[in-house]
C-alpha positions as YAML, in Angstrom:
chain: A
units: angstrom
residues:
- id: 1
  name: MET
  ca: [21.98, 75.96, 121.92]
- id: 2
  name: SER
  ca: [21.01, 72.17, 119.84]
- id: 3
  name: LEU
  ca: [17.88, 71.22, 120.72]
- id: 4
  name: PRO
  ca: [16.37, 68.73, 124.02]
- id: 5
  name: THR
  ca: [17.42, 65.18, 122.93]
- id: 6
  name: THR
  ca: [14.90, 63.69, 125.65]
- id: 7
  name: VAL
  ca: [11.49, 63.99, 126.97]
- id: 8
  name: GLU
  ca: [12.69, 65.20, 130.52]
- id: 9
  name: ALA
  ca: [15.43, 67.56, 128.48]
- id: 10
  name: THR
  ca: [12.69, 69.54, 127.42]
- id: 11
  name: ARG
  ca: [10.63, 69.76, 130.20]
- id: 12
  name: GLN
  ca: [13.86, 71.07, 132.37]
- id: 13
  name: LEU
  ca: [14.41, 73.27, 129.49]
- id: 14
  name: LEU
  ca: [10.80, 75.16, 130.32]
- id: 15
  name: ALA
  ca: [11.51, 74.06, 134.12]
- id: 16
  name: ASP
  ca: [14.86, 77.12, 133.48]
- id: 17
  name: GLY
  ca: [12.22, 79.42, 131.63]
- id: 18
  name: GLY
  ca: [10.08, 79.33, 134.34]
- id: 19
  name: TYR
  ca: [7.20, 77.10, 132.78]
- id: 20
  name: VAL
  ca: [6.36, 74.26, 135.18]
- id: 21
  name: ALA
  ca: [5.37, 71.49, 132.27]
- id: 22
  name: ASP
  ca: [3.08, 67.82, 132.94]
- id: 23
  name: LYS
  ca: [4.92, 64.85, 131.27]
- id: 24
  name: ALA
  ca: [1.73, 64.91, 128.32]
- id: 25
  name: LEU
  ca: [2.65, 68.43, 127.21]
- id: 26
  name: ALA
  ca: [6.55, 68.36, 127.83]
- id: 27
  name: THR
  ca: [6.14, 65.15, 125.86]
- id: 28
  name: THR
  ca: [4.30, 67.44, 122.45]
- id: 29
  name: VAL
  ca: [6.39, 70.45, 122.60]
- id: 30
  name: HIS
  ca: [9.60, 67.88, 122.64]
- id: 31
  name: LEU
  ca: [8.05, 65.75, 119.92]
- id: 32
  name: ALA
  ca: [7.15, 69.16, 117.74]
- id: 33
  name: LEU
  ca: [11.05, 70.45, 118.80]
- id: 34
  name: LYS
  ca: [12.62, 67.22, 117.49]
- id: 35
  name: MET
  ca: [9.98, 66.04, 114.08]
- id: 36
  name: GLY
  ca: [10.62, 70.19, 113.11]
- id: 37
  name: ARG
  ca: [6.56, 70.51, 113.05]
- id: 38
  name: PRO
  ca: [4.33, 73.49, 114.31]
- id: 39
  name: LEU
  ca: [2.65, 72.82, 117.37]
- id: 40
  name: PHE
  ca: [-0.77, 74.18, 118.06]
- id: 41
  name: LEU
  ca: [-2.03, 74.78, 121.97]
- id: 42
  name: GLU
  ca: [-5.76, 75.17, 122.89]
- id: 43
  name: GLY
  ca: [-7.44, 75.62, 125.76]
- id: 44
  name: GLU
  ca: [-9.29, 78.46, 127.91]
- id: 45
  name: PRO
  ca: [-7.32, 82.03, 128.49]
- id: 46
  name: GLY
  ca: [-4.53, 82.84, 131.32]
- id: 47
  name: THR
  ca: [-3.47, 78.84, 130.96]
- id: 48
  name: GLY
  ca: [0.31, 79.78, 130.26]
- id: 49
  name: LYS
  ca: [-0.09, 79.05, 126.14]
- id: 50
  name: THR
  ca: [1.80, 82.39, 125.21]
- id: 51
  name: GLU
  ca: [4.19, 81.80, 127.72]
- id: 52
  name: ILE
  ca: [5.26, 78.21, 126.35]
- id: 53
  name: ALA
  ca: [6.37, 80.40, 123.20]
- id: 54
  name: LYS
  ca: [8.35, 82.81, 125.01]
- id: 55
  name: VAL
  ca: [10.64, 80.92, 127.38]
- id: 56
  name: LEU
  ca: [11.28, 77.98, 124.03]
- id: 57
  name: ALA
  ca: [12.50, 81.41, 122.26]
- id: 58
  name: LYS
  ca: [14.57, 82.87, 125.47]
- id: 59
  name: GLU
  ca: [15.88, 78.77, 126.06]
- id: 60
  name: LEU
  ca: [16.92, 77.77, 123.23]
- id: 61
  name: PRO
  ca: [17.83, 80.91, 122.05]
- id: 62
  name: ARG
  ca: [16.03, 81.92, 119.49]
- id: 63
  name: ARG
  ca: [14.36, 85.43, 117.69]
- id: 64
  name: LEU
  ca: [10.72, 85.30, 119.66]
- id: 65
  name: VAL
  ca: [8.18, 86.64, 116.49]
- id: 66
  name: ARG
  ca: [4.86, 87.46, 117.51]
- id: 67
  name: LEU
  ca: [2.00, 87.90, 115.17]
- id: 68
  name: GLN
  ca: [-0.95, 89.18, 117.57]
- id: 69
  name: CYS
  ca: [-4.14, 87.92, 115.67]
- id: 70
  name: TYR
  ca: [-7.39, 90.02, 115.58]
- id: 71
  name: ASP
  ca: [-10.28, 90.16, 113.37]
- id: 72
  name: GLY
  ca: [-9.27, 92.21, 110.34]
- id: 73
  name: LEU
  ca: [-6.00, 90.63, 110.37]
- id: 74
  name: ASP
  ca: [-4.38, 90.53, 106.30]
- id: 75
  name: LEU
  ca: [-1.50, 89.48, 104.44]
- id: 76
  name: SER
  ca: [-0.65, 92.64, 104.05]
- id: 77
  name: ALA
  ca: [-0.13, 93.25, 108.02]
- id: 78
  name: ALA
  ca: [0.70, 89.72, 108.36]
- id: 79
  name: ALA
  ca: [3.39, 88.28, 106.24]
- id: 80
  name: TYR
  ca: [4.48, 91.22, 103.70]
- id: 81
  name: GLU
  ca: [3.43, 94.61, 101.73]
- id: 82
  name: TRP
  ca: [5.52, 96.49, 99.24]
- id: 83
  name: ASN
  ca: [6.88, 99.78, 100.27]
- id: 84
  name: HIS
  ca: [4.71, 101.59, 97.27]
- id: 85
  name: ALA
  ca: [6.32, 105.04, 98.34]
- id: 86
  name: ARG
  ca: [9.55, 103.45, 97.55]
- id: 87
  name: GLN
  ca: [8.91, 101.95, 94.25]
- id: 88
  name: LEU
  ca: [7.12, 105.05, 93.19]
- id: 89
  name: MET
  ca: [10.04, 107.18, 93.37]
- id: 90
  name: SER
  ca: [11.96, 104.65, 92.04]
- id: 91
  name: ILE
  ca: [10.28, 105.34, 89.24]
- id: 92
  name: ARG
  ca: [10.10, 108.24, 89.46]
- id: 93
  name: LEU
  ca: [14.24, 108.67, 89.81]
- id: 94
  name: ALA
  ca: [14.01, 106.05, 86.38]
- id: 95
  name: GLU
  ca: [12.35, 109.02, 84.36]
- id: 96
  name: ALA
  ca: [14.68, 112.08, 85.76]
- id: 97
  name: SER
  ca: [17.41, 109.59, 83.94]
- id: 98
  name: GLY
  ca: [16.11, 108.90, 81.00]
- id: 99
  name: GLN
  ca: [16.04, 104.89, 81.89]
- id: 100
  name: ALA
  ca: [12.14, 104.74, 82.12]
- id: 101
  name: GLN
  ca: [11.92, 103.86, 78.57]
- id: 102
  name: ASP
  ca: [13.08, 99.84, 78.90]
- id: 103
  name: ARG
  ca: [9.30, 99.15, 80.65]
- id: 104
  name: ALA
  ca: [9.99, 96.04, 81.33]
- id: 105
  name: ALA
  ca: [13.38, 96.43, 83.55]
- id: 106
  name: VAL
  ca: [11.68, 99.21, 85.27]
- id: 107
  name: GLU
  ca: [9.13, 96.96, 86.23]
- id: 108
  name: ALA
  ca: [11.16, 94.82, 87.06]
- id: 109
  name: GLY
  ca: [13.64, 96.67, 89.51]
- id: 110
  name: ILE
  ca: [10.54, 97.80, 91.68]
- id: 111
  name: TYR
  ca: [9.63, 94.34, 92.59]
- id: 112
  name: ASP
  ca: [13.17, 94.24, 93.75]
- id: 113
  name: ARG
  ca: [13.61, 92.26, 97.08]
- id: 114
  name: ARG
  ca: [14.65, 95.73, 98.66]
- id: 115
  name: PHE
  ca: [11.72, 97.79, 98.53]
- id: 116
  name: LEU
  ca: [9.45, 94.41, 100.12]
- id: 117
  name: GLN
  ca: [8.44, 95.49, 103.98]
- id: 118
  name: GLU
  ca: [8.66, 91.65, 106.31]
- id: 119
  name: ARG
  ca: [5.57, 91.79, 108.49]
- id: 120
  name: PRO
  ca: [5.95, 88.51, 111.08]
- id: 121
  name: LEU
  ca: [5.38, 85.86, 109.48]
- id: 122
  name: LEU
  ca: [7.97, 86.15, 107.09]
- id: 123
  name: GLN
  ca: [10.11, 88.04, 109.38]
- id: 124
  name: ALA
  ca: [10.50, 84.50, 111.03]
- id: 125
  name: LEU
  ca: [11.33, 83.04, 107.86]
- id: 126
  name: THR
  ca: [14.63, 84.85, 107.61]
- id: 127
  name: GLY
  ca: [17.67, 86.41, 109.57]
- id: 128
  name: GLU
  ca: [18.64, 83.94, 112.86]
- id: 129
  name: PRO
  ca: [16.65, 81.12, 113.73]
- id: 130
  name: SER
  ca: [13.70, 82.45, 115.34]
- id: 131
  name: VAL
  ca: [9.96, 80.86, 117.66]
- id: 132
  name: LEU
  ca: [6.90, 82.08, 115.74]
- id: 133
  name: LEU
  ca: [4.24, 82.87, 118.01]
- id: 134
  name: ILE
  ca: [0.86, 83.11, 116.04]
- id: 135
  name: ASP
  ca: [-0.99, 83.85, 118.94]
- id: 136
  name: GLU
  ca: [-4.75, 83.79, 119.96]
- id: 137
  name: LEU
  ca: [-5.47, 82.11, 115.72]
- id: 138
  name: ASP
  ca: [-9.27, 82.35, 116.73]
- id: 139
  name: ARG
  ca: [-9.25, 85.82, 116.80]
- id: 140
  name: ALA
  ca: [-8.56, 86.09, 113.35]
- id: 141
  name: ASP
  ca: [-11.25, 85.66, 110.14]
- id: 142
  name: GLU
  ca: [-11.43, 82.42, 109.49]
- id: 143
  name: PRO
  ca: [-10.13, 83.34, 105.51]
- id: 144
  name: PHE
  ca: [-6.51, 84.29, 106.75]
- id: 145
  name: GLU
  ca: [-5.93, 80.64, 108.14]
- id: 146
  name: ALA
  ca: [-5.54, 79.92, 104.63]
- id: 147
  name: PHE
  ca: [-2.20, 82.16, 104.11]
- id: 148
  name: LEU
  ca: [-0.87, 80.09, 107.55]
- id: 149
  name: LEU
  ca: [-1.68, 76.75, 105.15]
- id: 150
  name: GLU
  ca: [2.67, 77.10, 103.13]
- id: 151
  name: ILE
  ca: [4.09, 77.98, 106.08]
- id: 152
  name: LEU
  ca: [3.34, 75.59, 108.85]
- id: 153
  name: ALA
  ca: [3.55, 72.91, 105.79]
- id: 154
  name: ASP
  ca: [7.25, 74.35, 103.61]
- id: 155
  name: TYR
  ca: [7.81, 77.17, 105.91]
- id: 156
  name: GLN
  ca: [7.99, 79.38, 102.93]
- id: 157
  name: ILE
  ca: [5.80, 81.85, 101.20]
- id: 158
  name: THR
  ca: [5.51, 82.72, 97.75]
- id: 159
  name: VAL
  ca: [5.37, 86.28, 97.05]
- id: 160
  name: PRO
  ca: [3.58, 86.63, 93.44]
- id: 161
  name: GLU
  ca: [6.12, 89.18, 92.17]
- id: 162
  name: LEU
  ca: [9.12, 88.12, 93.35]
- id: 163
  name: GLY
  ca: [8.81, 84.02, 93.93]
- id: 164
  name: THR
  ca: [9.18, 81.94, 97.05]
- id: 165
  name: ILE
  ca: [10.83, 82.89, 100.23]
- id: 166
  name: LYS
  ca: [11.98, 79.96, 102.29]
- id: 167
  name: ALA
  ca: [13.30, 79.30, 105.49]
- id: 168
  name: ALA
  ca: [17.46, 78.61, 105.82]
- id: 169
  name: THR
  ca: [16.63, 77.07, 109.62]
- id: 170
  name: PRO
  ca: [12.37, 76.59, 110.11]
- id: 171
  name: PRO
  ca: [11.28, 78.17, 113.11]
- id: 172
  name: VAL
  ca: [9.83, 76.33, 115.61]
- id: 173
  name: VAL
  ca: [5.93, 77.28, 115.52]
- id: 174
  name: ILE
  ca: [3.43, 77.41, 118.05]
- id: 175
  name: ILE
  ca: [-0.03, 78.47, 117.35]
- id: 176
  name: THR
  ca: [-2.54, 78.87, 120.44]
- id: 177
  name: SER
  ca: [-6.36, 79.69, 120.74]
- id: 178
  name: ASN
  ca: [-8.30, 80.15, 123.31]
- id: 179
  name: ARG
  ca: [-11.81, 78.26, 121.15]
- id: 180
  name: THR
  ca: [-13.56, 81.37, 121.05]
- id: 181
  name: ARG
  ca: [-14.59, 79.55, 117.45]
- id: 182
  name: GLU
  ca: [-12.89, 76.79, 115.99]
- id: 183
  name: VAL
  ca: [-9.81, 76.32, 113.64]
- id: 184
  name: HIS
  ca: [-10.01, 75.41, 110.40]
- id: 185
  name: ASP
  ca: [-9.26, 71.29, 110.11]
- id: 186
  name: ALA
  ca: [-6.07, 72.06, 107.23]
- id: 187
  name: ILE
  ca: [-4.45, 74.27, 110.16]
- id: 188
  name: ARG
  ca: [-4.86, 71.62, 112.95]
- id: 189
  name: ARG
  ca: [-3.41, 68.42, 110.05]
- id: 190
  name: ARG
  ca: [-0.03, 70.52, 110.38]
- id: 191
  name: CYS
  ca: [0.54, 70.69, 113.39]
- id: 192
  name: LEU
  ca: [0.79, 68.81, 116.34]
- id: 193
  name: TYR
  ca: [-1.72, 69.72, 119.00]
- id: 194
  name: HIS
  ca: [-2.01, 69.37, 123.26]
- id: 195
  name: TRP
  ca: [-5.12, 71.15, 124.79]
- id: 196
  name: VAL
  ca: [-3.42, 73.47, 127.85]
- id: 197
  name: ASP
  ca: [-6.05, 72.89, 130.94]
- id: 198
  name: TYR
  ca: [-5.57, 74.15, 134.75]
- id: 199
  name: PRO
  ca: [-2.83, 72.99, 136.68]
- id: 200
  name: ASP
  ca: [-3.55, 70.23, 139.34]
- id: 201
  name: ALA
  ca: [-2.95, 71.94, 142.84]
- id: 202
  name: THR
  ca: [0.28, 70.27, 143.18]
- id: 203
  name: ARG
  ca: [1.79, 71.85, 140.12]
- id: 204
  name: GLU
  ca: [-0.32, 75.07, 140.89]
- id: 205
  name: ARG
  ca: [1.87, 75.23, 144.24]
- id: 206
  name: ALA
  ca: [4.73, 74.92, 142.26]
- id: 207
  name: ILE
  ca: [4.06, 77.09, 139.58]
- id: 208
  name: LEU
  ca: [3.99, 79.51, 142.32]
- id: 209
  name: LYS
  ca: [6.86, 79.25, 143.85]
- id: 210
  name: LEU
  ca: [8.77, 79.72, 140.75]
- id: 211
  name: ARG
  ca: [6.72, 82.17, 139.61]
- id: 212
  name: ALA
  ca: [6.12, 84.18, 143.03]
- id: 213
  name: PRO
  ca: [9.21, 83.19, 145.91]
- id: 214
  name: GLN
  ca: [7.95, 86.69, 148.04]
- id: 215
  name: VAL
  ca: [4.85, 84.77, 148.99]
- id: 216
  name: PRO
  ca: [4.93, 83.00, 152.19]
- id: 217
  name: GLU
  ca: [4.43, 78.90, 151.26]
- id: 218
  name: HIS
  ca: [1.38, 79.22, 153.83]
- id: 219
  name: LEU
  ca: [-0.43, 81.39, 152.16]
- id: 220
  name: SER
  ca: [0.33, 80.16, 148.61]
- id: 221
  name: ALA
  ca: [-1.21, 76.98, 149.67]
- id: 222
  name: GLN
  ca: [-4.43, 78.77, 150.34]
- id: 223
  name: VAL
  ca: [-4.61, 80.57, 147.19]
- id: 224
  name: VAL
  ca: [-4.15, 77.33, 145.13]
- id: 225
  name: ALA
  ca: [-6.41, 75.60, 147.48]
- id: 226
  name: PHE
  ca: [-8.71, 78.76, 146.79]
- id: 227
  name: VAL
  ca: [-8.35, 78.98, 143.63]
- id: 228
  name: GLN
  ca: [-8.89, 75.21, 142.38]
- id: 229
  name: LYS
  ca: [-12.04, 75.30, 144.68]
- id: 230
  name: LEU
  ca: [-12.59, 78.37, 142.82]
- id: 231
  name: ARG
  ca: [-13.12, 76.64, 139.08]
- id: 232
  name: ASN
  ca: [-15.62, 74.27, 139.71]
- id: 233
  name: GLY
  ca: [-17.81, 77.32, 140.70]
- id: 234
  name: ASP
  ca: [-19.98, 78.37, 137.85]
- id: 235
  name: TYR
  ca: [-18.53, 81.54, 136.84]
- id: 236
  name: PHE
  ca: [-18.52, 83.57, 132.90]
- id: 237
  name: LYS
  ca: [-14.22, 83.81, 133.23]
- id: 238
  name: LEU
  ca: [-12.98, 81.61, 135.60]
- id: 239
  name: PRO
  ca: [-9.57, 82.56, 136.81]
- id: 240
  name: GLY
  ca: [-6.16, 81.08, 135.54]
- id: 241
  name: VAL
  ca: [-2.84, 80.66, 136.42]
- id: 242
  name: ALA
  ca: [-1.66, 84.18, 135.52]
- id: 243
  name: GLU
  ca: [-4.61, 85.34, 138.06]
- id: 244
  name: THR
  ca: [-3.17, 82.94, 140.84]
- id: 245
  name: ILE
  ca: [0.48, 84.78, 140.80]
- id: 246
  name: ASP
  ca: [-0.77, 88.02, 140.60]
- id: 247
  name: TRP
  ca: [-3.81, 87.34, 143.49]
- id: 248
  name: ALA
  ca: [-1.08, 85.68, 145.32]
- id: 249
  name: ALA
  ca: [1.71, 88.38, 145.48]
- id: 250
  name: ALA
  ca: [-0.57, 91.19, 146.05]
- id: 251
  name: LEU
  ca: [-1.56, 89.71, 149.07]
- id: 252
  name: ALA
  ca: [1.47, 89.60, 149.82]
- id: 253
  name: ALA
  ca: [2.37, 92.75, 149.08]
- id: 254
  name: LEU
  ca: [-0.61, 93.36, 151.68]
- id: 255
  name: ASP
  ca: [1.71, 91.99, 153.91]
- id: 256
  name: ALA
  ca: [-0.84, 89.10, 154.02]
- id: 257
  name: HIS
  ca: [0.30, 85.51, 156.24]
- id: 258
  name: GLU
  ca: [-3.44, 83.75, 155.46]
- id: 259
  name: LEU
  ca: [-5.93, 84.03, 153.76]
- id: 260
  name: GLU
  ca: [-9.06, 86.01, 155.34]
- id: 261
  name: PRO
  ca: [-12.62, 87.29, 153.87]
- id: 262
  name: ALA
  ca: [-12.56, 91.08, 154.43]
- id: 263
  name: MET
  ca: [-9.11, 90.74, 152.50]
- id: 264
  name: VAL
  ca: [-10.45, 88.61, 149.71]
- id: 265
  name: ASP
  ca: [-13.27, 90.50, 149.85]
- id: 266
  name: GLU
  ca: [-11.25, 93.88, 148.81]
- id: 267
  name: THR
  ca: [-8.78, 91.90, 146.74]
- id: 268
  name: LEU
  ca: [-11.39, 90.33, 143.96]
- id: 269
  name: GLY
  ca: [-10.93, 92.13, 141.56]
- id: 270
  name: VAL
  ca: [-7.34, 90.89, 141.01]
- id: 271
  name: LEU
  ca: [-8.18, 87.51, 141.18]
- id: 272
  name: LEU
  ca: [-11.50, 87.95, 138.74]
- id: 273
  name: LYS
  ca: [-12.61, 90.21, 135.51]
- id: 274
  name: TYR
  ca: [-16.14, 90.88, 135.37]
- id: 275
  name: GLN
  ca: [-17.97, 92.40, 137.91]
- id: 276
  name: ASP
  ca: [-21.02, 89.34, 138.12]
- id: 277
  name: ASP
  ca: [-18.03, 87.08, 138.88]
- id: 278
  name: ILE
  ca: [-17.03, 89.07, 141.95]
- id: 279
  name: ALA
  ca: [-20.49, 90.67, 143.00]
- id: 280
  name: LYS
  ca: [-21.72, 86.32, 143.37]
- id: 281
  name: LEU
  ca: [-18.80, 85.39, 145.31]
- id: 282
  name: LYS
  ca: [-18.21, 88.06, 147.15]
- id: 283
  name: GLY
  ca: [-19.25, 87.39, 150.74]
- id: 284
  name: GLU
  ca: [-21.18, 84.66, 152.04]
- id: 285
  name: ALA
  ca: [-20.05, 82.49, 149.13]
- id: 286
  name: ALA
  ca: [-16.11, 84.04, 149.60]
- id: 287
  name: ALA
  ca: [-15.69, 83.19, 153.29]
- id: 288
  name: LYS
  ca: [-17.21, 79.49, 152.45]
- id: 289
  name: LEU
  ca: [-14.18, 79.45, 149.96]
- id: 290
  name: VAL
  ca: [-11.75, 80.51, 152.63]
- id: 291
  name: ALA
  ca: [-13.13, 78.25, 155.68]
- id: 292
  name: GLU
  ca: [-12.36, 75.14, 152.69]
- id: 293
  name: ALA
  ca: [-9.32, 76.61, 151.48]
- id: 294
  name: LYS
  ca: [-7.90, 76.68, 155.48]
- id: 295
  name: THR
  ca: [-8.61, 73.12, 155.64]
- id: 296
  name: VAL
  ca: [-6.43, 71.40, 152.96]
...
């Protein structure tokens, strides 16, 4: 499938994959695809950053190659690693066959491509066209970002013992960050940037209709109104769109047709993920939000 040619076509492509994007986000995604630039998505957890990469991979369609970042991530886990066991076996076979006398040939042989184990960054550059998702980059150590610069600029990786491996078809690169720390300017300069915010009520209702069609429309409207008002409060972790979908689906599974304070209290663990937040909302505060949601 060819890349979408207009912003509206990109927006429709995302919608076909179940992602309701506003005009600004669709425009940035379209430009990233058309210009062949990495896309850096930043925002609160649960706002749908990772889902964009999944939808693009499904709809383009391309392989989805995901690098989940974490503290201590290094080049051997992210890009490539030599298979030392196979290299050692190759040396022993050369010794057994009497070929080990040519030391230069043996050294050259053990750094053959067949001994290279590909990790996500290299996998995305080889084989069929791909979408490379570098998820939650802010969780990785800051020095790790230096490993990404060559890929983001030229879609290639240089292996010192082997040479440069360049993508025949550049991957679509999506980088996400929850902003637990600042990502370096060198990464940002190589990417197009978009802040993915919580959706407004209209878009969140559209998302809920698409992702949880079993939820009655009346209940869906109340759930969205409740969550929208909740996000104006002072809580440790505000619910994202994923939590809205889960909560609406949970209420529908309990045969709820509208919000009731008692059922809200009993299901807050689906919507909120910290006990302090649940304790703060439960009871009178939740009942007040329920009453306000019913007037919308």
